[in-house]
C-alpha atoms as an extended CHARMM CRD file, in Angstrom:
* protein
*
       190  EXT
         1         1  MET       CA             17.8830000000        4.9190000000        0.4190000000  PROA      1               0.0000000000
         2         2  ASP       CA             19.7380000000        1.5390000000       -1.4500000000  PROA      2               0.0000000000
         3         3  GLU       CA             21.4240000000        2.7280000000       -4.8580000000  PROA      3               0.0000000000
         4         4  GLY       CA             19.0430000000       -0.3390000000       -6.3220000000  PROA      4               0.0000000000
         5         5  LEU       CA             15.7600000000        1.7390000000       -5.0790000000  PROA      5               0.0000000000
         6         6  MET       CA             13.6450000000        3.1770000000       -7.9080000000  PROA      6               0.0000000000
         7         7  SER       CA             10.4940000000        5.3070000000       -6.2960000000  PROA      7               0.0000000000
         8         8  ARG       CA              7.7010000000        6.9880000000       -8.2250000000  PROA      8               0.0000000000
         9         9  HSD       CA              4.8460000000        9.0580000000       -6.2890000000  PROA      9               0.0000000000
        10        10  LEU       CA              1.3340000000        8.3230000000       -7.7370000000  PROA      10              0.0000000000
        11        11  VAL       CA             -0.5750000000       10.4210000000       -5.4310000000  PROA      11              0.0000000000
        12        12  GLU       CA              0.6180000000       12.9680000000       -2.5200000000  PROA      12              0.0000000000
        13        13  PRO       CA             -2.1980000000       15.0660000000       -1.7680000000  PROA      13              0.0000000000
        14        14  ASP       CA              0.0400000000       18.0030000000        0.8280000000  PROA      14              0.0000000000
        15        15  ASP       CA             -3.3800000000       19.7790000000        1.7160000000  PROA      15              0.0000000000
        16        16  GLY       CA             -5.1470000000       17.1310000000        3.7480000000  PROA      16              0.0000000000
        17        17  SER       CA             -8.2970000000       16.7180000000        0.5770000000  PROA      17              0.0000000000
        18        18  ALA       CA             -7.3350000000       12.8910000000        0.9110000000  PROA      18              0.0000000000
        19        19  GLY       CA             -8.0090000000       12.7750000000        4.1400000000  PROA      19              0.0000000000
        20        20  PRO       CA             -5.7000000000       10.6110000000        5.9740000000  PROA      20              0.0000000000
        21        21  LEU       CA             -3.6900000000        9.7640000000        2.6820000000  PROA      21              0.0000000000
        22        22  LEU       CA             -0.4880000000       11.5110000000        2.7670000000  PROA      22              0.0000000000
        23        23  ARG       CA              1.3380000000        9.6400000000       -0.7670000000  PROA      23              0.0000000000
        24        24  ILE       CA              1.2460000000        6.7470000000       -2.9100000000  PROA      24              0.0000000000
        25        25  ALA       CA              4.4020000000        5.9030000000       -3.8750000000  PROA      25              0.0000000000
        26        26  GLU       CA              5.7730000000        2.5440000000       -5.8340000000  PROA      26              0.0000000000
        27        27  ASP       CA              8.5540000000        1.0240000000       -5.7320000000  PROA      27              0.0000000000
        28        28  ARG       CA             11.2480000000       -1.2120000000       -7.8180000000  PROA      28              0.0000000000
        29        29  LEU       CA             14.3760000000       -2.6630000000       -5.3220000000  PROA      29              0.0000000000
        30        30  LEU       CA             16.6110000000       -5.1370000000       -6.5510000000  PROA      30              0.0000000000
        31        31  PRO       CA             17.2390000000       -8.3770000000       -5.4700000000  PROA      31              0.0000000000
        32        32  GLY       CA             18.9950000000       -7.5510000000       -2.2480000000  PROA      32              0.0000000000
        33        33  ALA       CA             18.2830000000       -3.6220000000       -2.8480000000  PROA      33              0.0000000000
        34        34  GLY       CA             16.4700000000       -1.9800000000        0.6410000000  PROA      34              0.0000000000
        35        35  TYR       CA             15.2720000000        1.1160000000        1.7530000000  PROA      35              0.0000000000
        36        36  GLY       CA             18.3930000000        1.7190000000        4.2430000000  PROA      36              0.0000000000
        37        37  SER       CA             17.3840000000        2.1920000000        8.3710000000  PROA      37              0.0000000000
        38        38  HSD       CA             14.6790000000        4.5120000000        8.6180000000  PROA      38              0.0000000000
        39        39  HSD       CA             12.5170000000        6.1900000000       11.3820000000  PROA      39              0.0000000000
        40        40  HSD       CA              8.6590000000        6.5840000000       11.2600000000  PROA      40              0.0000000000
        41        41  ALA       CA              6.5850000000        8.0560000000       13.2440000000  PROA      41              0.0000000000
        42        42  ASP       CA              2.5010000000        8.6000000000       13.8510000000  PROA      42              0.0000000000
        43        43  VAL       CA              2.0490000000        6.8510000000       10.2850000000  PROA      43              0.0000000000
        44        44  ASP       CA              0.8400000000        3.9460000000        9.1340000000  PROA      44              0.0000000000
        45        45  VAL       CA              2.5810000000        2.4780000000        6.1950000000  PROA      45              0.0000000000
        46        46  VAL       CA              0.3410000000        0.1080000000        4.3910000000  PROA      46              0.0000000000
        47        47  ALA       CA              2.8570000000       -2.1810000000        2.0790000000  PROA      47              0.0000000000
        48        48  VAL       CA              1.7300000000       -3.9480000000       -0.7120000000  PROA      48              0.0000000000
        49        49  VAL       CA              3.3630000000       -6.5500000000       -3.0990000000  PROA      49              0.0000000000
        50        50  LEU       CA              2.5750000000       -6.6300000000       -6.8090000000  PROA      50              0.0000000000
        51        51  SER       CA              5.5820000000       -9.3300000000       -7.2760000000  PROA      51              0.0000000000
        52        52  GLY       CA              8.6700000000      -10.4560000000       -6.3330000000  PROA      52              0.0000000000
        53        53  SER       CA              9.4840000000      -10.9630000000       -2.0340000000  PROA      53              0.0000000000
        54        54  LEU       CA             10.4310000000       -8.2300000000        0.8770000000  PROA      54              0.0000000000
        55        55  VAL       CA             11.6190000000       -8.7670000000        3.9210000000  PROA      55              0.0000000000
        56        56  HSD       CA             10.8070000000       -6.8350000000        7.0180000000  PROA      56              0.0000000000
        57        57  GLY       CA             13.4430000000       -5.6960000000        9.0090000000  PROA      57              0.0000000000
        58        58  TRP       CA             11.6540000000       -5.1970000000       12.2150000000  PROA      58              0.0000000000
        59        59  GLY       CA              9.9490000000       -7.5390000000       14.8230000000  PROA      59              0.0000000000
        60        60  SER       CA              9.7960000000      -10.8270000000       13.6420000000  PROA      60              0.0000000000
        61        61  ARG       CA             11.1390000000      -10.3410000000       10.0160000000  PROA      61              0.0000000000
        62        62  PRO       CA              8.2760000000      -11.3650000000        8.2730000000  PROA      62              0.0000000000
        63        63  THR       CA              8.8850000000      -12.0890000000        4.7430000000  PROA      63              0.0000000000
        64        64  LEU       CA              5.8060000000      -10.3100000000        2.1210000000  PROA      64              0.0000000000
        65        65  ARG       CA              4.9410000000      -12.1030000000       -1.2460000000  PROA      65              0.0000000000
        66        66  ALA       CA              2.7940000000      -11.5730000000       -3.9030000000  PROA      66              0.0000000000
        67        67  GLY       CA             -0.1380000000      -10.1390000000       -3.3420000000  PROA      67              0.0000000000
        68        68  ASP       CA              0.6100000000       -9.5520000000        0.2680000000  PROA      68              0.0000000000
        69        69  VAL       CA             -0.2230000000       -6.9120000000        2.7490000000  PROA      69              0.0000000000
        70        70  GLY       CA              2.0640000000       -5.2630000000        4.9140000000  PROA      70              0.0000000000
        71        71  VAL       CA              0.5810000000       -3.0340000000        7.6870000000  PROA      71              0.0000000000
        72        72  LEU       CA              3.2250000000       -1.0500000000        9.7680000000  PROA      72              0.0000000000
        73        73  ARG       CA              1.8550000000        0.7900000000       12.4470000000  PROA      73              0.0000000000
        74        74  ALA       CA              4.5880000000        3.4390000000       13.8490000000  PROA      74              0.0000000000
        75        75  GLY       CA              2.6560000000        4.8490000000       16.5420000000  PROA      75              0.0000000000
        76        76  THR       CA              5.4420000000        6.6260000000       19.1800000000  PROA      76              0.0000000000
        77        77  GLY       CA              8.2700000000        5.6540000000       16.5700000000  PROA      77              0.0000000000
        78        78  MET       CA             10.2610000000        3.2420000000       14.8980000000  PROA      78              0.0000000000
        79        79  VAL       CA             13.1760000000        2.6800000000       13.1630000000  PROA      79              0.0000000000
        80        80  HSD       CA             13.0700000000       -0.6490000000       10.5600000000  PROA      80              0.0000000000
        81        81  ASP       CA             14.6090000000       -1.4360000000        7.2540000000  PROA      81              0.0000000000
        82        82  GLU       CA             12.8890000000       -3.2610000000        3.6330000000  PROA      82              0.0000000000
        83        83  VAL       CA             14.7630000000       -5.4610000000        1.5760000000  PROA      83              0.0000000000
        84        84  ALA       CA             14.0580000000       -7.1410000000       -1.5970000000  PROA      84              0.0000000000
        85        85  GLY       CA             14.3830000000      -10.8900000000       -1.6830000000  PROA      85              0.0000000000
        86        86  ALA       CA             16.0530000000      -12.8620000000       -4.3190000000  PROA      86              0.0000000000
        87        87  ASP       CA             13.3750000000      -11.9590000000       -7.2500000000  PROA      87              0.0000000000
        88        88  GLY       CA             13.6960000000       -8.3990000000       -6.4250000000  PROA      88              0.0000000000
        89        89  ALA       CA             10.3860000000       -6.2360000000       -5.0820000000  PROA      89              0.0000000000
        90        90  HSD       CA              7.8070000000       -3.7260000000       -7.3410000000  PROA      90              0.0000000000
        91        91  VAL       CA              5.8170000000       -2.3530000000       -4.3010000000  PROA      91              0.0000000000
        92        92  LEU       CA              2.5650000000       -0.2390000000       -3.3110000000  PROA      92              0.0000000000
        93        93  GLN       CA              3.5740000000        1.5020000000       -0.1710000000  PROA      93              0.0000000000
        94        94  THR       CA              0.2350000000        3.9270000000        0.8240000000  PROA      94              0.0000000000
        95        95  TYR       CA              1.2850000000        6.3130000000        3.7670000000  PROA      95              0.0000000000
        96        96  LEU       CA             -1.3230000000        7.2920000000        6.3150000000  PROA      96              0.0000000000
        97        97  ARG       CA             -1.3780000000        9.3370000000        9.0370000000  PROA      97              0.0000000000
        98        98  THR       CA             -2.2500000000        7.2660000000       11.8130000000  PROA      98              0.0000000000
        99        99  ALA       CA             -5.3040000000        7.3940000000       13.9020000000  PROA      99              0.0000000000
       100       100  THR       CA             -4.3510000000        6.4780000000       17.2500000000  PROA      100             0.0000000000
       101       101  PRO       CA             -0.9510000000        8.5860000000       17.5530000000  PROA      101             0.0000000000
       102       102  ALA       CA             -0.4220000000        7.0880000000       21.3810000000  PROA      102             0.0000000000
       103       103  GLN       CA             -0.3860000000        3.7290000000       20.1190000000  PROA      103             0.0000000000
       104       104  GLN       CA              2.9120000000        1.0490000000       20.5010000000  PROA      104             0.0000000000
       105       105  PRO       CA              4.3620000000        0.2620000000       17.0110000000  PROA      105             0.0000000000
       106       106  GLY       CA              2.9730000000       -2.9150000000       15.3490000000  PROA      106             0.0000000000
       107       107  HSD       CA              3.1530000000       -4.6840000000       12.2300000000  PROA      107             0.0000000000
       108       108  ARG       CA              1.1820000000       -7.5830000000       10.6180000000  PROA      108             0.0000000000
       109       109  VAL       CA              1.0850000000       -9.3610000000        7.2590000000  PROA      109             0.0000000000
       110       110  VAL       CA             -2.1780000000      -10.1220000000        5.4040000000  PROA      110             0.0000000000
       111       111  ARG       CA             -1.0800000000      -13.3570000000        3.4160000000  PROA      111             0.0000000000
       112       112  TRP       CA             -2.7630000000      -13.4740000000        0.1200000000  PROA      112             0.0000000000
       113       113  THR       CA             -4.7370000000      -16.5740000000       -0.7890000000  PROA      113             0.0000000000
       114       114  ALA       CA             -5.5160000000      -18.4780000000       -4.1230000000  PROA      114             0.0000000000
       115       115  GLY       CA             -8.7630000000      -18.5250000000       -2.7470000000  PROA      115             0.0000000000
       116       116  ALA       CA             -9.5670000000      -15.2640000000       -1.9980000000  PROA      116             0.0000000000
       117       117  ARG       CA             -9.0960000000      -13.4100000000       -4.9930000000  PROA      117             0.0000000000
       118       118  ARG       CA            -10.5820000000      -10.4470000000       -4.3400000000  PROA      118             0.0000000000
       119       119  GLY       CA            -12.1350000000       -8.0210000000       -1.1960000000  PROA      119             0.0000000000
       120       120  TRP       CA            -11.0630000000       -5.8180000000        1.3060000000  PROA      120             0.0000000000
       121       121  VAL       CA             -8.2700000000       -5.6660000000        3.4240000000  PROA      121             0.0000000000
       122       122  ASP       CA             -9.2080000000       -5.7810000000        7.9020000000  PROA      122             0.0000000000
       123       123  LEU       CA             -6.4060000000       -2.1580000000        7.8380000000  PROA      123             0.0000000000
       124       124  GLY       CA             -8.2060000000       -2.0130000000       11.7350000000  PROA      124             0.0000000000
       125       125  ARG       CA             -9.1730000000        1.8550000000       11.5730000000  PROA      125             0.0000000000
       126       126  THR       CA            -12.1420000000        3.3570000000        9.8960000000  PROA      126             0.0000000000
       127       127  ASP       CA            -11.4830000000        5.5050000000        7.6540000000  PROA      127             0.0000000000
       128       128  ALA       CA             -9.5970000000        4.0690000000        5.1760000000  PROA      128             0.0000000000
       129       129  ARG       CA            -10.2300000000        0.7900000000        3.5390000000  PROA      129             0.0000000000
       130       130  LEU       CA             -8.3930000000       -0.8280000000        1.3040000000  PROA      130             0.0000000000
       131       131  TRP       CA            -10.0110000000       -3.2790000000       -1.2570000000  PROA      131             0.0000000000
       132       132  LEU       CA             -7.7000000000       -5.5800000000       -3.3290000000  PROA      132             0.0000000000
       133       133  ALA       CA             -7.4800000000       -8.2620000000       -6.5530000000  PROA      133             0.0000000000
       134       134  ARG       CA             -5.8610000000       -9.9240000000       -8.6600000000  PROA      134             0.0000000000
       135       135  VAL       CA             -7.3390000000       -9.9140000000      -11.7950000000  PROA      135             0.0000000000
       136       136  PRO       CA             -6.4610000000      -12.8500000000      -14.1020000000  PROA      136             0.0000000000
       137       137  THR       CA             -5.8070000000      -13.1360000000      -17.8980000000  PROA      137             0.0000000000
       138       138  ASP       CA             -9.0860000000      -11.6810000000      -19.3220000000  PROA      138             0.0000000000
       139       139  GLU       CA            -11.2090000000      -11.3940000000      -16.8720000000  PROA      139             0.0000000000
       140       140  THR       CA            -12.6900000000       -8.4750000000      -16.0330000000  PROA      140             0.0000000000
       141       141  VAL       CA            -13.8900000000       -7.5110000000      -12.4270000000  PROA      141             0.0000000000
       142       142  ALA       CA            -16.2550000000       -4.5060000000      -11.6200000000  PROA      142             0.0000000000
       143       143  VAL       CA            -14.3090000000       -2.4210000000       -9.0440000000  PROA      143             0.0000000000
       144       144  PRO       CA            -15.8960000000        0.1000000000       -5.8120000000  PROA      144             0.0000000000
       145       145  PRO       CA            -15.1980000000        3.9400000000       -5.9750000000  PROA      145             0.0000000000
       146       146  GLY       CA            -12.9270000000        5.2040000000       -4.5990000000  PROA      146             0.0000000000
       147       147  LEU       CA             -8.9550000000        5.6740000000       -5.0930000000  PROA      147             0.0000000000
       148       148  ARG       CA             -7.8880000000        3.2340000000       -7.9080000000  PROA      148             0.0000000000
       149       149  VAL       CA             -4.2450000000        2.0830000000       -8.3410000000  PROA      149             0.0000000000
       150       150  VAL       CA             -3.8040000000       -0.9960000000      -11.0890000000  PROA      150             0.0000000000
       151       151  SER       CA             -0.7870000000       -2.8420000000      -11.8270000000  PROA      151             0.0000000000
       152       152  SER       CA             -1.0220000000       -4.7070000000      -15.6410000000  PROA      152             0.0000000000
       153       153  GLY       CA              1.6560000000       -5.1340000000      -17.5820000000  PROA      153             0.0000000000
       154       154  GLY       CA              4.8030000000       -3.9080000000      -15.6730000000  PROA      154             0.0000000000
       155       155  ARG       CA              2.9070000000       -0.7040000000      -15.5760000000  PROA      155             0.0000000000
       156       156  VAL       CA              1.4860000000        0.8740000000      -12.7780000000  PROA      156             0.0000000000
       157       157  TRP       CA             -1.5950000000        4.2980000000      -12.4580000000  PROA      157             0.0000000000
       158       158  ALA       CA             -3.5740000000        5.9560000000      -10.4500000000  PROA      158             0.0000000000
       159       159  GLY       CA             -6.8630000000        7.5130000000      -10.4960000000  PROA      159             0.0000000000
       160       160  PRO       CA            -10.2150000000        7.7540000000       -8.8090000000  PROA      160             0.0000000000
       161       161  VAL       CA            -13.4280000000        5.1950000000       -9.6810000000  PROA      161             0.0000000000
       162       162  PRO       CA            -16.5290000000        6.8870000000      -10.5470000000  PROA      162             0.0000000000
       163       163  ALA       CA            -18.5580000000        7.3020000000       -7.3180000000  PROA      163             0.0000000000
       164       164  VAL       CA            -21.5190000000        6.7350000000       -9.6410000000  PROA      164             0.0000000000
       165       165  GLY       CA            -21.6870000000        2.8820000000      -11.2420000000  PROA      165             0.0000000000
       166       166  GLU       CA            -18.7160000000        0.7970000000      -11.0760000000  PROA      166             0.0000000000
       167       167  GLY       CA            -15.0610000000        0.6800000000      -12.7240000000  PROA      167             0.0000000000
       168       168  ARG       CA            -14.3350000000       -2.1150000000      -14.7690000000  PROA      168             0.0000000000
       169       169  VAL       CA            -10.6630000000       -3.5490000000      -15.0820000000  PROA      169             0.0000000000
       170       170  THR       CA             -9.6150000000       -6.3820000000      -17.1390000000  PROA      170             0.0000000000
       171       171  GLY       CA             -6.5950000000       -8.6380000000      -15.9760000000  PROA      171             0.0000000000
       172       172  PRO       CA             -4.1930000000       -9.5990000000      -15.5180000000  PROA      172             0.0000000000
       173       173  ALA       CA             -3.8280000000       -6.7330000000      -13.3830000000  PROA      173             0.0000000000
       174       174  THR       CA             -3.5900000000       -6.2350000000       -9.3710000000  PROA      174             0.0000000000
       175       175  VAL       CA             -6.3510000000       -3.7320000000       -8.2850000000  PROA      175             0.0000000000
       176       176  CYS       CA             -6.1830000000       -1.1520000000       -5.0690000000  PROA      176             0.0000000000
       177       177  VAL       CA             -9.0010000000        0.8340000000       -4.2080000000  PROA      177             0.0000000000
       178       178  TRP       CA             -8.7560000000        3.0510000000       -1.4060000000  PROA      178             0.0000000000
       179       179  GLN       CA            -11.9570000000        4.4490000000        0.3420000000  PROA      179             0.0000000000
       180       180  LEU       CA            -10.5890000000        6.9950000000        2.4650000000  PROA      180             0.0000000000
       181       181  ASP       CA            -12.8530000000        9.6430000000        5.1170000000  PROA      181             0.0000000000
       182       182  ARG       CA            -11.8160000000       12.9960000000        3.3010000000  PROA      182             0.0000000000
       183       183  THR       CA            -12.9000000000       14.8480000000        6.2410000000  PROA      183             0.0000000000
       184       184  ARG       CA            -10.3430000000       17.7180000000        6.7960000000  PROA      184             0.0000000000
       185       185  PRO       CA             -7.6990000000       16.5990000000        9.3690000000  PROA      185             0.0000000000
       186       186  LEU       CA             -6.2880000000       18.6030000000       12.1360000000  PROA      186             0.0000000000
       187       187  TRP       CA             -2.9840000000       18.5990000000       10.6970000000  PROA      187             0.0000000000
       188       188  ALA       CA             -4.1340000000       19.6910000000        7.3660000000  PROA      188             0.0000000000
       189       189  VAL       CA             -2.0320000000       22.7010000000        5.7470000000  PROA      189             0.0000000000
       190       190  GLU       CA             -5.0710000000       25.6640000000        5.4190000000  PROA      190             0.0000000000
């Protein structure tokens, strides 16, 4: 890992209690800093760029900007890197156990559009859903139930949204809500 990377694990269930969820990390990268070339297999990594930009060093080498979501499917295995742009990067990285281990590796980017400030991100899987909102200053939005990660004022925190009723978040903020099939996966520790 690069010296310009600061990473903090927000959620890391190691017992399978969150279904496919392995970890959610908040990463801050200085300009030009990266993760270093590394290997993934049998995992999906969902990167939500909170601020700055991030160049994904695999395939067509797309650049993700604030609000964009990168969905990496490591499948049978791949080696890649991610490097912050000239403005650095603040990223939420969510690691999910793959739903289809024998698939070929792939990466796609869901682009942020100003007209779609909130909604569900198609991850192409049934056991994990992501709802994303960029909430403008002084606006309040109701968020669906699930595991909520909020970035506001440079601070990031994670916690559950009540299953009954809805949680509310006032901006400026970026909100991610994970709805997870909590069926205990086969790989879970007893």
